[in-house]
N, C-alpha and C positions, 0 to 999 in steps of 0.2 A: 882661285882667290887664296892668298896666303893665310893660313890659320894662325890666329894670335890669341894669347891669353896673358893675363896680367896678374902680378902679385903687387901688394902695396906695402910701403915701408914707412914707419914713423918711429923714431927713437923715443920711447917713453918707458918708465918702469912698468913692469907687468902689473903690479898691484894697483897703480894709478890707472892703467889702461882699462881694467875690467872691474873696478871697484864698485861701479854703479851699473844698473841695468840700462841698456841702450835700446831705444826704439827710434827708428829713422823718421825724421820729420818729413812732411810733404815736400816733394820737389828735390830732395837730396838724400844721400845715404853715406855716412862716414865710412872710410876705408882704413883698415889697420893692417899691420905687417903680419904676413903669414909666418914669418920666421920666429915670432914669439911663441907659437904653439904648434907649428907644423915643421916637419922636415921638408923643405921646399923642393928638394930633388925628387922625393917620393910624391909630393903633391903635383909636381910637374909631370911625373909619369902617369898619375891618375887622370890628369886633364888630357894628356896626349891619348890615353886609352879611350876616353869619352869621345874625342874627335875621330879617332880611328874606327870607332864602333858605330859610326853613323848608320842610321836606318837605311836599308837598301831600297826601300820603296821610292817611287818618283816624288820629287818635290811638288809636283802638281797634285794637290790634295784631293781633287775630285777624281783624277785618274788613279791615285793611290786607293781611294775608297772603292772604286770599281774593281780593282785588282783583288782587294781583300774581301769585298762583299758582293761583287757583281754576279756571282752564281746564285745568290739568294733570290727567292721570289720577291717581287715588289722592291727591288733594289734601286730603283730610279731615284736620283737626287731630288730633294725638294727644299734644300736650304742653301745658305751661302757657303762658299769656299774661298780660300786664298792660298796661293802658293806659299810654301814655307821657306825659311831661311837656313842658315848654316847651323851645324851643331852648336849648341849654346848652353852655358851654365853659369851658376853663381854658387859660391860657398860662403855661408854666413856663420860666423863663430862669435858667440856672446853678443849677437845682434849686429856686428860689424861685417862688412864685406871684406874677406881676406883674399879672394880670388874670383876672377870672372873670365869668360872666354866666349867667342862667337859674337852674337848680336843680341845682348840682353834687353835692349830697348825696342827691339822689333816686335810688333804685334802679330802673333801667329795663332792658329787654331790650337786649342789645348785639349780638344776631344773630351774624354770622359773625366778629366780633372773637374770639368763642369759639374759633375755629380756631387762632389764635395761642397761646392758652393750652393747647390740645390739643397742638400741636406741641412746646410747652415741656415738658409732662409726658413726651412721648416722648423728648425730649432728655435729661431727667433719667434715664430708664431706660437710655439709652446711657451717660451719665456714670457711672452706678452699676454698669455691666456687666451689667445685666439683658438688654439687647440688645447683642450684641457689635459689630455693625456695621450701619449702615443699608443696606448692600449685601446683608445676609442676607435670605433669603426669610422672609416672615411665617409661612408654613406650617410652618416649622421650630420656631416658638414657639407656634402656635395650632392646635389640632386640633379636638377636640370642645368644644362649649359647651352647658351645660345651661341651658335657658330656663325661667324661673319664671313662673307665672301668678299675679299678685297678686290677681286677682279670686276665685280659689278657694284661694289659699294652698297651692299644690302645684306639683310638677314638671310641666312641660308637654311638652317635647320636647328632642331633641338636634339642634343644627345644626352644620354644618361649613363655615364661611364661606370657607375658603381651600383647599378640597379639589378643586375642579374642575380640569381640565387647564390652563385659563388662570390661575385664581386661585392655584394652587400655585406659579406662577412669579414672583409679585409680591414685590418687595422693599419694605422700609420706605421706601426712597428714593422709589420711584414713587408710593407711597401718600401720602407727605408732599407731593409735588409735584403731585398730582392728575393724574398721567399714567399711572395704573394700568389704566384701563378694566376695573376690577373688575366681575364679572358676578354677578347674583343679586338676591335680595329679602331685605331686612332690616327688621325691625319693621313688616312689612306694606307696605313701599314698594319696588317693583322699581326697579333703577337706571335702566332705560330711561325711566321715567316722570318723572324729575326733569329739568326743562327739556328736554323731548323735542326731538330734532334730526332732521334729514332722514334720517339712517341708522338711526333707530329704527323698529321694526316693531310689530306689535300686542303682542307679548310679549317677544321677545328680538331681539338683533342677531345675525344668523347669522355674521358675520365680526367677530372682535375685533381691535382695534388692538394692535400689538406694544407691550408695556409700555415706557413712557418716550418714545414717539414722538408722542403726541397729548395735548394738554391739554384737559381737560373739567371744568368746575366742577360738582361733583355731590355733594350732601349725603348720599346713601345711601352712597357710597364713603367719605366722611369719617366717617360713623357706623361703618362697618366698621373703619376705623382706630382709632376710639375704643374699640370693642369689643376689638380686638386689644391695645391698650395696657392695658385693664382686665385682660385675661387675663395679661399679662406682670407687671403689678404685683400681681395677685391681691388687689386692693382697689379701692374706688371712686375714680375719678380726682379728684373734688372733695376727697377727704380727702388725696390726694397733693399736690394743688395748695396746699391750705391749709397743710399742714405744711412743705412744701419751699420755697414761694414766697411765698404771701400773708401768712402770719404774719411771716416774716423781713423783708418790706418794709414792715411796719406797716399793712397793709390793714385795713379795718374788718371787723366780723363780719356786715355786712349783705348781702354778696353770696351768691348761690346759683347752683349749676350743676346744671341740671335735665336729665333724660333724658325719655323718653316713658312714657306709662302702660303700654305693653307692652314696654319695653326692660329688663326685669328678668332677671337670670341668677342662677345658684347658684354661689357660691364658698365653699369650706370649709363646705358644708352650710347656708349662710346666703344669703338673698336680697340681691342688690346691684343697684342700678340702673346700667345702662350709660349714661353721659352722652352727650348729643348734641353734634354739632359746630357747632351754630348754631340759629337760630330757625325754620328751615324746618319746618313742621308743629307749631311750638311748641317750648318748651324752650330749651336753651342757657344762656348765662351772663347772669344778671340782676345788675347791678353799678352803682355810682355813678361819677361822673366822676373823683372824687379817686382811687379805687382803680384806674381805668383809667390815670390819669396816673402812678401809682406803677409800674405794670407798664411803661408807656412809658419811664420813667426807668431802670428796670432794663435794658431792652433797649438804651437809649442808651449805658449804661455796659457793654455787652457782657456782661451777666449778673452784674455785680458790684454789691453793695449795701454801701456803706461798705468795710470791709476784707475782706468775705467774698464769695467767688465762689459764688453760689447755683446757677448753671448755667454750664457752661464757656464761655469765650470762643470756643473752637473750634465749639461748637454754634451760637452766634449768628452766627458767620462763615458756617457752612454754611447756616443758615436765610435768610441774606441774599445768597446767591449765586444768579444767574439760573437758571431752569429752561430747559434747552435748547429745549423745545417752546413756552415762553412766557417771553421774556426779562425781563419785568417782574414775575415771580412767583418767590418763594423757597419757603420751607416754610410751607404752611398759613396763608395770609393775612398773610404778610410781603410786602406789595406793594412792589415796588422802583421807583425812579425811573430806571431804566436809560435812558441816552441822553436823560434829562430829558423823556421823552415824557409821563409821567403828570402831572408838576408842573413845567412849563417854568421857573418862577421859582426853584425850589428846587435845591439841590445834587444832583448825580447820586447821591451817597451817601445821601441821605435815603430813608426808607422809611415806610410807613404800614400800620398794622393797620386793616383796613376791615371793616365789617359793614353790612348793609342798614339803611336808615333815613334818612339815612346816619349811621353812627357811625364816627368815625375817630380814631386816635391817631397823630398826625404826629410822627416822630422824626428830629431833625436834629442830628447830632453836631457838624457844622462850626460851627453857630451856638449849640450847647448849648441847644437848645429842644425841649421836648415840648409839643404842643398837642392838646388833646382838643376835638373839635367833634361835637355830637350833634344829629341831626334836621335836617341840612342837605341840600338837593338834591344828588344825586350830581354833577351837572354844574357845581356851584358850588364844589367842593372846591379845584380848582386856583386859582381866583380868590381864595378865602379865604386860601390859603397865600401867594399873591402879595401881597395887601394886608398881611398880617401881616409878611412879610419886608421889604416896602417901608417899614414903620414903624420898622424898626431904624435906629438912628443910625449 
């Protein structure tokens, strides 16, 4: 298939063009000339680089998962997958689309970018007072969970994910920062089996790390946070996200947030699927690039969309503060450019929502830029950002 990308041209005075903030309405997104603020030859080169740096894993995402995680114990898939499309991207400057390539309308898995949406619905719970403080223990909000077996349409068992001596000490803060060292098995996946490390044993780790002291990227623990958030909201997280965030920012109706085939619980005597925090074992957020960019624009404006504060600025500030045990990580895949280590060419204040694939939403308030890049090699992200910023006039 021939690779294509587009720039957009409209002859208007620069002052007129960007004199007011622009937020795209539902169902459309205005396009503006890249020539007003970019060297289009250099921008052309950046886009060609993104396309040429396509991730080398198979486009069959289940096969790709098995190649990346198939050697793990308990690596069997339990969630939905979909084959992915072409390398894709959008560059948003001052709110307007100035360039796009690939298939930005295509709904694809976004993997761990899902985690940024998860942290957002947790933040909404804090804003609404459903969680009084992120320093509170999760066990004060989540006790017993009734698990539902969809294969037999019946109650299955009761689980207590925050009842052990270690887990009952965990706060929302350490769960959000992936420094909890949560212990246990959830949806058939033991935490020690996700990206096993040298201190994992056959079944358990005999010594737990003190909460907050050690960062460990672990989807079982992320899924425990998603379950806890579901219990706090007493409703499915995709419904919360749609009502509170996606509809107000004008997102399409094409995105879906999946859980696993066995991640069903009972709330108010009804079955509800607990959403997953990414595409590990399948599931997670399936979304197009335009909707990803809208979310990036929301976080660029610190939770504000037009005149309405959808999520508090305080929450976005918290989500973008460094984790003590990992200085370039905020809340749930708000990856930070602390000391400009991740993206040397970008401002230290820039951050990125990142997921496997690689999927990235680059957010740069200093340059008023949001950039979505999908299916690029992970080690090409920094160069892609550099090339795009070098193209700015």
